[in-house]
C-alpha positions as CSV (number, residue, x, y, z in Angstrom):
1,M,0.3,0.2,0.1
2,G,1.6,3.5,-0.9
3,S,2.4,6.2,1.6
4,A,-0.4,8.4,-0.1
5,R,-3.2,5.7,0.3
6,V,-1.9,5.5,3.9
7,S,-2.1,8.8,4.6
8,G,-5.2,9.2,3.3
9,R,-6.9,6.4,5.0
10,I,-5.0,8.1,8.3
11,L,-6.6,11.5,7.5
12,A,-10.3,9.9,6.8
13,G,-10.0,7.9,10.5
14,A,-8.9,11.0,12.1
15,A,-12.1,13.1,10.5
16,V,-14.3,10.4,11.4
17,M,-13.4,10.1,14.9
18,S,-13.0,13.8,15.5
19,A,-16.7,13.9,14.7
20,V,-17.3,11.0,17.1
21,L,-15.4,12.3,19.7
22,V,-17.4,15.5,19.7
23,L,-20.2,13.6,19.9
24,L,-18.5,11.3,22.8
25,A,-17.6,14.4,24.8
26,A,-20.8,15.8,25.2
27,V,-22.2,12.6,26.5
28,L,-19.3,11.8,28.9
29,A,-19.8,15.5,30.2
30,I,-23.8,14.8,31.0
31,V,-23.2,11.1,32.6
32,L,-19.6,11.5,33.9
33,G,-19.3,15.2,34.8
34,V,-17.0,17.9,33.4
35,S,-13.8,16.5,35.4
36,E,-13.8,13.0,34.5
37,A,-14.6,13.9,31.0
38,G,-12.0,16.4,30.8
39,G,-9.8,13.5,32.1
40,A,-10.8,11.1,29.1
41,L,-10.5,13.9,26.9
42,L,-7.2,14.7,27.5
43,G,-6.2,11.0,27.2
44,V,-7.8,11.2,23.8
45,L,-5.8,14.2,23.0
46,G,-2.7,12.1,24.1
47,W,-3.5,9.6,21.9
48,L,-4.0,11.8,18.6
49,V,-0.4,13.2,19.4
50,A,1.2,10.0,19.7
51,L,-0.5,9.3,16.3
52,A,1.1,12.3,14.6
53,A,4.4,11.4,16.3
54,R,4.4,7.9,15.1
55,L,3.4,9.0,11.1
56,P,7.4,9.8,10.0
57,V,8.6,6.6,10.8
58,L,5.2,5.3,9.3
59,G,6.5,7.0,5.9
60,S,9.7,5.9,6.1
61,A,9.2,2.3,7.2
62,R,6.7,2.0,4.0
63,R,9.8,2.5,1.8
64,L,11.3,-0.8,2.6
65,R,11.1,-3.5,0.0
66,D,10.8,-6.2,2.9
67,P,7.1,-6.2,4.6
68,E,8.0,-8.0,7.5
69,R,11.1,-5.8,8.4
70,S,9.0,-2.7,7.7
71,R,6.2,-3.9,10.1
72,A,8.5,-4.7,13.0
73,I,10.2,-1.3,12.8
74,L,6.9,0.1,12.8
75,A,5.6,-1.8,15.7
76,A,8.7,-1.5,17.6
77,T,9.2,2.4,17.4
78,S,5.3,3.0,17.9
79,A,5.3,1.4,21.0
80,V,8.4,3.8,22.3
81,T,6.8,6.7,20.8
82,D,3.5,5.9,22.4
83,E,4.8,5.2,26.0
84,G,6.7,8.7,25.6
85,V,3.8,10.6,24.9
86,R,2.1,9.1,27.4
87,L,4.6,9.7,29.9
88,A,4.5,13.1,29.1
89,L,0.9,13.3,29.5
90,V,1.2,11.6,33.1
91,L,3.6,14.2,33.6
92,V,2.0,17.6,32.5
93,V,-2.0,16.8,33.1
94,V,-2.5,13.7,34.9
95,S,-3.0,14.5,39.1
96,G,-3.7,11.1,41.0
97,S,-4.6,7.8,40.1
98,A,-8.2,8.8,39.3
99,S,-7.1,11.2,36.8
100,A,-4.9,8.7,35.2
101,L,-7.8,6.1,35.1
102,W,-9.8,8.5,32.7
103,A,-6.6,9.4,30.8
104,G,-5.9,6.1,29.9
105,F,-9.8,5.2,29.2
106,G,-10.0,8.2,26.7
107,W,-6.2,6.9,25.3
108,A,-7.9,3.6,24.9
109,L,-11.4,4.7,23.4
110,A,-9.4,7.2,20.8
111,E,-7.6,4.2,19.6
112,L,-10.5,1.8,19.2
113,V,-12.5,4.4,17.6
114,F,-9.5,5.0,15.0
115,V,-9.4,1.5,14.3
116,V,-12.8,1.2,13.3
117,A,-12.6,4.6,11.2
118,T,-9.6,3.5,9.2
119,R,-10.4,-0.7,8.8
120,L,-13.9,-1.2,8.7
121,A,-15.3,2.2,6.8
122,Q,-13.9,1.3,3.4
123,F,-16.3,-2.0,3.8
124,R,-19.9,-2.5,2.6
125,W,-21.8,-3.9,5.3
126,P,-22.2,-6.8,6.2
127,I,-18.4,-7.5,6.0
128,G,-17.9,-10.8,3.9
129,R,-15.2,-12.7,2.6
130,E,-13.7,-10.2,0.2
131,A,-13.2,-8.0,2.8
132,A,-11.5,-10.4,5.2
133,E,-9.1,-11.2,2.6
134,Q,-8.2,-7.5,2.1
135,L,-7.5,-7.1,5.8
136,R,-5.5,-10.4,5.6
137,S,-3.5,-8.8,3.0
138,Q,-3.0,-6.1,4.9
139,G,-1.2,-7.8,7.8
140,G,-2.5,-7.1,11.4
141,F,-5.4,-9.0,13.3
142,I,-7.8,-11.1,10.4
143,S,-11.0,-11.6,12.3
144,T,-13.8,-9.8,11.6
145,H,-16.2,-11.7,14.2
146,P,-18.0,-9.3,16.5
147,A,-16.7,-11.4,19.5
148,H,-12.9,-11.2,18.5
149,S,-13.7,-7.3,18.3
150,G,-15.0,-7.3,21.5
151,V,-12.1,-9.4,22.9
152,R,-9.6,-6.6,21.2
153,G,-11.5,-3.9,22.8
154,I,-11.2,-5.4,26.2
155,T,-7.5,-6.3,25.8
156,A,-6.6,-2.8,24.3
157,T,-8.7,-0.9,27.2
158,S,-6.8,-3.0,29.6
159,F,-3.4,-2.4,28.5
160,H,-4.2,1.6,28.2
161,L,-5.7,1.6,31.6
162,G,-2.8,-0.5,33.4
163,A,0.1,1.6,31.6
164,T,-1.4,5.2,32.4
165,L,-2.0,4.0,35.9
166,L,1.6,2.7,36.3
167,L,3.1,6.0,35.2
168,A,0.8,8.1,37.3
169,A,2.6,5.7,40.2
170,G,6.3,6.3,39.0
171,L,7.9,7.9,36.0
172,W,10.3,4.8,36.0
173,W,7.4,2.4,35.1
174,V,7.8,3.7,31.4
175,L,10.4,1.1,31.0
176,V,8.0,-1.8,31.7
177,T,5.0,-0.3,29.8
178,A,7.5,0.3,26.8
179,S,8.9,-2.9,26.9
180,A,5.4,-4.6,27.2
181,H,4.0,-2.4,24.3
182,A,6.9,-3.2,22.1
183,A,6.4,-7.2,22.8
184,V,2.8,-6.8,21.9
185,N,3.3,-4.7,18.7
186,L,6.1,-7.0,17.6
187,V,3.7,-9.9,18.3
188,C,1.1,-8.7,16.3
189,A,3.4,-7.5,13.5
190,R,4.9,-10.9,13.1
191,W,2.4,-13.9,13.8
192,A,-1.3,-12.3,13.8
193,R,-2.1,-13.6,10.2
194,R,-0.7,-17.1,11.2
195,R,-1.4,-17.5,14.5
196,L,-4.0,-15.3,15.8
197,V,-5.4,-17.2,18.9
198,S,-1.8,-17.4,20.5
199,V,-1.4,-13.7,19.1
200,E,-4.4,-12.9,21.0
201,L,-3.8,-14.6,24.2
202,F,-0.4,-13.7,24.6
203,S,-1.9,-9.5,24.5
204,A,-4.6,-10.5,26.7
205,V,-2.2,-12.0,29.5
206,V,0.3,-8.6,28.8
207,S,-2.8,-6.2,29.4
208,A,-4.3,-8.2,32.2
209,A,-0.8,-8.1,33.9
210,L,-0.1,-4.7,33.5
211,L,-3.7,-3.4,34.7
212,A,-3.2,-5.6,37.7
213,A,-0.1,-4.1,38.6
214,G,-1.5,-0.6,37.9
215,L,-4.6,-1.1,40.0
216,A,-2.2,-2.8,43.0
217,A,0.0,0.8,42.4
218,A,-2.6,3.1,42.0
219,D,-4.0,5.1,45.2
220,L,-7.9,4.6,44.2
221,P,-10.9,4.9,46.8
């Protein structure tokens, strides 16, 4: 896939996500209150900054002739970039475990909305075999079953909640979160098309461990 097409999909996904998040902000403010909604939206902003920081690496990796190497480079560097931005988010705007919890929720929510916008908006509903084959050819996760999407959502949310709580508890945890993020990304990039169940299990275990550690380290009421 060419870099222009990749950039176009990213822009389209960002546009759809922006519209969804405007509506979501209003709903969160009504249901949760302004303070909690603000923390979640700061997490959304952090994810968007991480996405922007990732784009130069994305453009460079796409020029490589070896797709496997390109995915591996992108997986490793995006993990480091994401955790660096998450660390900056915690340093600048997060104050306490409750704030970190909502920021992590917003981060996870932004990622999930963006994935849906960029991966599935191009297909007609219901998603059929041709769409699934195209997803396979693009790498990454290949299942389009709703149950699998639910598992992915829970795993991603657990990971981002745990990582944000850990960084709020101690900045040195960034070494752990960056390593865990890189490991999950690399395993997904290398084996998701051939060993999806094993990859999902590995991601779930890592995410659950991070969430458990984050909750244990957090000072939640």
